[in-house]
Structure formats: C-alpha cells, structure tokens
N, C-alpha and C positions, 0 to 999 in steps of 0.2 A: 499630364501631370509631371512627367520627368523633365520636360522642357522648362516648366516653372521652377523646379528645384535647381536646375543647372543654369538658370539665367538665360534661357533661349529667347527667341523673338516673342513668344507668347507670354513671357514673364511680366511685361508691362504693356498692355494694349495701347496706352497713350503714346508709346515711343515708336510707332510705326514710321518708317522713313522710306523714301523712294531712292533708287539708285539707277544711274545710267552708266553702261559699260560700252564705250566705243571700241570697235574692233576694225582694224584696217583689213581690207580685202582687195584682191585683184579683180579685174573684170571677169565675169563669168565666161568659162570656156576659153580663157586667154592662152593656154598652152597649145591650142589647136588653130590659132589665127596668127599669122606672121605680122599683121599690122597692129596687133595689140601689144601692150608693154609685156616684157618678159617676166616670167615668174621663176626663172632659174636662179638658184643660189649656188655660187661657185666657191669651193673651199679656198680660203686665203684672200678672196676678193671682198671688199667691204660692201655691205648692203645699205643702201640709203633710200629713204622714202619720206614722203611728206603727207601728213594728214591734216586737213583743215576742218575745223568744226565751227559752226556758226550757231549761236544761240540768240534768241530774241524773247522779249516779254510782250511783244505785240500780239494782239489777238488776230487770228486768221479770219 
C-alpha cells in the first residue's frame, strides 16, 4: 500500500519496464596470473579500458 501512495513500481502495473546494467569486469583470478591483464590501479596513472557491447534483434 505504501508503494502505491509514494508512486513506487507497483503504483502502475502497466508501467513495468526492463533494465540492463552492463558492468565491466576483469578476468576471473587475474591478480594471480601474470599472463592475464593487470587489475592494478596506480595513483596518478590514468586507467583506460574498453567495453564492447553487441545487441541483436535476431532470434537464436
């Protein structure tokens, strides 16, 4: 009841929306393998990374 009064997600059942939240991650266990990319962040040194996302409407 409180969520309806405050305008929460349940306030309008027809307004349900989906959300995707991409999060960049390093390889599992990478701090323990020299041949994996480094996860070390050094003060004063810029951190650069690239994330690539591919989306398709093709059915699998």
